[in-house]
C-alpha positions as CSV (number, residue, x, y, z in Angstrom):
1,M,20.8,-4.9,-13.2
2,S,18.9,-2.6,-15.6
3,H,17.2,0.6,-14.6
4,A,13.9,-0.9,-15.2
5,S,14.7,-4.0,-13.1
6,R,16.2,-1.9,-10.2
7,A,13.3,0.7,-10.3
8,L,10.6,-1.8,-10.5
9,S,12.1,-3.9,-7.7
10,V,12.0,-0.8,-5.4
11,L,8.6,0.3,-6.6
12,V,7.2,-3.2,-5.6
13,V,8.3,-2.5,-2.1
14,L,7.4,1.2,-1.7
15,A,4.6,1.9,-4.1
16,A,0.9,1.3,-3.5
17,P,-2.0,1.3,-6.1
18,S,-3.4,4.8,-6.7
19,L,-5.6,5.9,-3.9
20,A,-7.6,8.3,-5.9
21,A,-9.8,7.8,-8.9
22,C,-8.4,8.6,-12.4
23,H,-10.0,11.2,-14.5
24,S,-9.6,12.7,-17.9
25,G,-7.6,15.8,-18.7
26,T,-4.8,17.2,-21.0
27,S,-1.2,16.2,-21.3
28,S,1.8,18.2,-21.6
29,D,5.1,17.7,-23.5
30,G,8.8,17.0,-22.4
31,A,10.3,18.9,-19.7
32,D,13.5,20.9,-19.2
33,A,15.1,22.1,-16.1
34,A,16.3,25.7,-16.0
35,T,19.0,27.2,-13.8
36,T,19.9,30.4,-12.3
37,D,23.2,32.2,-12.5
38,D,24.3,30.7,-9.2
39,G,23.4,27.1,-10.4
40,A,20.2,26.7,-8.4
41,V,17.2,25.2,-10.0
42,D,14.8,27.9,-10.8
43,E,12.0,26.2,-12.8
44,V,10.7,23.1,-14.3
45,S,8.7,23.7,-17.5
46,T,7.0,21.2,-20.0
47,G,7.8,23.5,-22.9
48,D,4.1,24.2,-23.5
49,D,3.2,27.8,-22.6
50,A,-0.5,26.8,-22.5
51,A,0.0,23.9,-20.0
52,P,-0.2,24.6,-16.2
53,S,2.7,22.5,-15.4
54,T,5.6,25.2,-14.9
55,V,6.4,25.4,-11.2
56,T,8.9,27.6,-9.5
57,I,11.6,26.1,-7.3
58,E,13.1,28.2,-4.7
59,S,16.8,28.6,-4.4
60,P,18.3,28.1,-1.1
61,A,18.7,32.0,-0.7
62,D,15.2,32.6,-1.1
63,A,14.0,29.4,0.6
64,A,11.4,29.1,3.4
65,P,12.8,29.6,7.0
66,P,14.0,26.5,9.0
67,G,11.3,24.3,10.2
68,D,8.8,25.3,7.4
69,G,7.6,22.7,5.1
70,A,6.7,23.0,1.4
71,T,3.2,23.7,0.3
72,L,1.7,20.5,-1.0
73,P,-0.9,20.2,-3.5
74,P,-4.5,20.4,-2.2
75,A,-5.0,16.8,-3.4
76,C,-2.6,15.6,-0.8
77,A,-4.5,17.2,2.2
78,D,-6.3,13.9,2.7
79,Y,-3.4,11.6,2.2
80,D,-3.7,8.8,4.7
81,G,-0.7,6.5,3.7
82,G,0.8,6.6,7.1
83,I,3.8,8.8,7.6
84,P,6.7,7.7,10.0
85,P,7.5,10.3,12.7
86,Y,10.8,11.1,11.2
87,A,9.4,11.7,7.6
88,S,7.9,14.6,5.9
89,A,4.7,14.7,4.0
90,A,5.3,15.1,0.4
91,G,3.5,15.9,-2.8
92,G,3.7,17.4,-6.2
93,T,3.3,16.9,-9.9
94,V,4.5,14.6,-12.7
95,A,4.0,16.1,-16.2
96,G,5.1,15.5,-19.8
97,A,5.2,12.9,-22.6
98,G,1.4,12.3,-22.5
99,V,1.0,11.9,-18.8
100,S,-0.1,14.3,-16.1
101,A,-0.7,13.4,-12.5
102,T,-0.4,14.5,-8.8
103,V,1.6,12.4,-6.5
104,C,1.4,12.3,-2.6
105,T,3.7,10.4,-0.3
106,A,6.4,11.1,2.3
107,T,10.1,11.4,2.3
108,D,12.7,10.5,4.7
109,L,16.4,11.8,5.0
110,Y,18.7,9.1,6.6
111,V,22.1,7.8,7.1
112,S,22.6,4.6,5.3
113,S,24.9,2.0,7.0
114,Y,24.8,-0.7,4.4
115,L,25.8,1.1,1.1
116,A,29.4,1.4,-0.2
117,P,30.8,3.7,0.9
118,S,28.8,3.6,4.2
119,N,27.3,6.5,6.0
120,R,25.8,8.1,2.8
121,L,23.0,10.6,3.5
122,L,20.1,9.6,1.4
123,L,16.6,11.2,0.4
124,Q,14.0,8.4,-0.3
125,I,10.3,7.7,-0.5
126,A,9.2,6.8,3.0
127,A,5.5,5.9,2.4
128,P,3.0,4.5,-0.1
129,V,2.5,6.7,-3.3
130,S,-0.9,7.9,-4.2
131,T,-1.3,8.9,-7.8
132,D,-4.2,11.0,-9.1
133,F,-3.9,11.0,-13.0
134,Q,-5.4,13.9,-15.1
135,S,-4.1,12.1,-18.3
136,P,-4.0,9.8,-20.1
137,N,-7.4,8.2,-19.7
138,G,-7.1,4.7,-18.2
139,A,-3.8,5.2,-16.4
140,T,-3.3,3.1,-13.2
141,D,-0.7,1.9,-10.9
142,G,1.2,5.2,-10.8
143,S,4.6,4.6,-8.7
144,L,7.3,7.0,-7.8
145,A,10.6,5.7,-6.6
146,L,13.3,7.8,-5.2
147,T,16.8,7.2,-3.5
148,V,19.3,10.0,-4.1
149,S,22.3,11.1,-2.2
150,V,22.6,14.4,-0.4
151,G,26.1,15.7,0.4
152,T,25.6,16.9,3.8
153,D,22.9,17.6,6.4
154,T,23.0,21.3,5.7
155,P,20.3,23.2,3.9
156,A,21.7,23.8,0.2
157,L,21.2,22.7,-3.2
158,Y,22.4,19.2,-4.3
159,T,22.3,17.8,-7.9
160,S,22.8,14.6,-9.8
161,A,25.7,16.4,-11.7
162,E,27.9,16.5,-8.5
163,G,30.9,14.2,-8.6
164,Q,30.0,12.1,-5.5
165,S,26.2,12.1,-6.3
166,C,24.5,8.7,-6.6
167,G,21.0,7.3,-6.8
168,F,18.0,7.1,-9.1
169,A,14.4,8.3,-9.4
170,A,11.7,6.5,-11.5
171,F,8.1,7.1,-12.3
172,T,6.0,4.1,-13.7
173,Y,2.5,3.8,-14.8
174,T,0.2,1.3,-16.5
175,L,-2.1,1.5,-19.6
176,P,-3.9,-1.3,-21.3
177,S,-1.2,-1.2,-24.0
178,G,1.6,-1.8,-21.4
179,T,3.7,-0.3,-18.6
180,F,5.6,3.1,-19.1
181,T,8.8,3.9,-17.2
182,Y,10.8,7.1,-16.9
183,V,14.0,7.4,-15.1
184,A,16.9,9.6,-13.9
185,S,20.2,8.1,-12.7
186,A,23.6,9.1,-11.5
187,T,26.7,7.0,-12.6
188,S,26.0,4.8,-9.4
189,D,22.6,3.8,-7.9
190,C,24.6,4.1,-4.6
191,S,25.4,0.4,-4.7
192,D,26.4,-0.6,-8.4
193,P,27.6,1.4,-11.4
194,T,24.7,2.6,-13.6
195,T,24.4,4.8,-16.8
196,A,23.8,8.4,-16.1
197,A,20.4,9.6,-17.5
198,G,18.1,12.5,-16.8
199,S,18.8,14.8,-13.9
200,W,17.5,16.0,-10.6
201,A,18.2,18.7,-8.0
202,V,17.4,18.5,-4.3
203,T,17.0,21.9,-2.4
204,L,17.0,21.3,1.4
205,T,15.6,24.3,3.2
206,S,15.7,22.8,6.7
207,V,17.3,19.8,8.3
208,T,16.6,18.7,12.0
209,P,18.1,15.6,13.6
210,Y,15.5,12.9,14.7
211,Q,16.1,11.1,17.9
212,T,15.7,7.4,16.7
213,D,14.7,4.4,18.8
214,A,16.2,1.0,18.7
215,A,13.8,-0.2,15.9
216,S,14.9,2.5,13.5
217,P,17.5,1.8,10.9
218,G,20.3,4.4,10.9
219,A,20.1,7.9,11.9
220,H,17.1,9.9,10.5
221,Y,16.6,13.7,9.9
222,V,13.3,15.6,9.5
223,A,14.0,17.5,6.3
224,H,12.0,20.0,4.3
225,G,12.7,21.3,0.7
226,M,12.1,20.5,-2.9
227,F,12.8,17.7,-5.3
228,A,12.9,18.6,-9.0
229,A,13.9,16.1,-11.7
230,T,13.8,15.4,-15.5
231,L,13.1,11.7,-16.1
232,V,13.8,10.1,-19.7
233,A,12.0,7.2,-21.1
234,E,13.7,4.0,-20.4
235,D,15.0,1.5,-23.2
236,G,15.0,4.1,-25.9
237,G,11.3,5.2,-25.5
238,A,10.4,8.7,-26.4
239,G,9.7,11.8,-24.4
240,T,10.5,13.0,-20.9
241,V,8.5,13.9,-17.7
242,A,9.2,16.5,-15.2
243,V,8.8,15.7,-11.4
244,S,8.3,18.7,-9.0
245,M,7.7,17.7,-5.4
246,G,7.7,19.6,-2.1
247,F,8.4,17.9,1.2
């Protein structure tokens, strides 16, 4: 199955139409992720010094103390998508390749019992996605899909470059001229082989087991931290977008 088919199939289930009105603004160019000497993600920049889309990502050594959540964009203060008790409110920005947007949602860290191999620890979107576009004009139906593996339930940095990493992330939006999709993937989507593209880094700053009830699938953890990714245009399209999201 192609990245587009797999990403869109997840987006149909997880993403909701934008809950905020679109308005005009400026776009930013493609993004690159920088790393510190110890390999931690330091920042994501669009490469345009004038664009307000460079964000600092804390390394584990400098991260907030256990139990503290990340600071979310002010636009996410009124998010009402419904957050499960084991999930964390999440929000951040998507910038680059002619698009700039704020996204609000929630994330969940859980142990999957149905992927091969089983008992993988996965970070995923756990609530509908609200997207507020600054640009381009007329953009609608912004959707963010995310399912990536995390090596352990310990606060640390986990990246798509790690040998056992699996998963994918995708951002999709629609214009009158068509639908645009940007993706990052490891060599496996945690179920089937895929072609590696783009990159991501998950920094967990705190992880607390959640006592699930009989209706909850698998074991859940309440997790806080940061997700940063560089997504590439699918099917040979031009440009990249940077995703930076706290949870």
